[in-house]
N, C-alpha and C positions, 0 to 999 in steps of 0.2 A: 504494500500500500504506500501511498504518498500523503504526507501531511504538509500543508502550506501555511506559513505564519507570516502575516504582514506586520510591518511596524513603520513608524515615522510620521504618522498623521498628527494633526494638531491644528491650532488656530494661527492664522497668519493674515497680515494685512494685504490688501490688493497691491499687486506689484512685487510681492515678496516671493520667496522660494521655499520649497520643501523637497526632501528626497525620501521616497518610500523604498522600503526593502521588503523582499519576499524570499524566505529561506525554505527550501524543500528538504524533507527528511523522510525516512521510512525504510522498510525492508528492501525495496527495489530501487532505491535511490543511491547513485554513486556519481562520482565526477563524470564518468563516461556516459552513463544512461541519462543523467541530467542534461548533458550537452547535446544529446540527440533530439530533445523535445522542445517544441515551441512553448514559450511562456507568454502570457497575455495579462495585461491589466485591463480591468473593467471598472466602471463606476456607476453608481445609482443614487440619484437624488430622490427625496420623498415624493411619492406620487408619479414617478417617472420610470420608464423602462431602464433596464441595465444595458449600458452601451459599452462597446469596445473603445478603449482609449489608445492602446498601443500593444504591439506584439513583436516578439523577437524570435527568430528561428535559427536553423542551422547556419553556421558561418556568420552569425550576427546580422542576418537580413531582417530589416525592420519595416513596420508599417504603422501609420498613425491615423487617428481620426482627424478630419479636417479642422475641427475645432481646437485641437491642441498642437497641430503641426507648426514647427518653428519655436514652440515654447517648451515642450516636453521632450525628454530624451530617455529612451529605454536602453538598458545595457544589462549585461550579465557577467558574472564571475563564476565560471563553471567549477573551479576548484573549491569554491565555497557554497556551491549549490544555491546561488542567490541571484535574483534578478532585481534590478533597481528601476525606479522611475524618478528622474530628476525633473522637477516641475518649477519652471521659472515664469516670471511675469504673470503670476496667478491673478485670476479674476473671480469676482463673487460667483459667477455661474459655474466655476469649477468645484464649488462646494458639493460634496457627495461622500458616500462611503466607497472607498476604493478596494477592489477585490483582485486577488491574484488567482490565476487559473492556468491549468494545463490539461490538454487532452493527451494522455500518455501513450506514446508510440509503443505498439506491441500488444497492449490491452484494449486500447480505444476508450478507456475510462476517463471521465472528467473528474478533476479534483479542484476544489475551491478552498481558499482561505476564508476566515471569518470576517475579514474586512478591517479597514482602518479609516477612521473618519477624518476628512480634511474639511476645514471650515475657513473660508476666505471672507474677511470682513471688508466693508467699503469705507 
């Protein structure tokens, strides 16, 4: 199994920055297996759908939602089984619970963290 734990959320003023981390652990997680799998950040605000924010796959290939492109950067450190989301120039509309996700290659199973709250004040 895979466990995902997010950290780094908090309260920040508009224009500020935060870095979120998501660390994977579990019986099937290793530096090698972690590196094969795409990792994705989602977010969900109250009353709204859960939206994809950014994803990073094999070789560091990335994709971003238009709403965060140019402001957010996703990266990974496979040796630490960790994916990061650097968030700059934050806006109040970025306020949401941010979730870490992976669809695990080989099993096809989805794994989710419990989320970390990001609040951006105006």
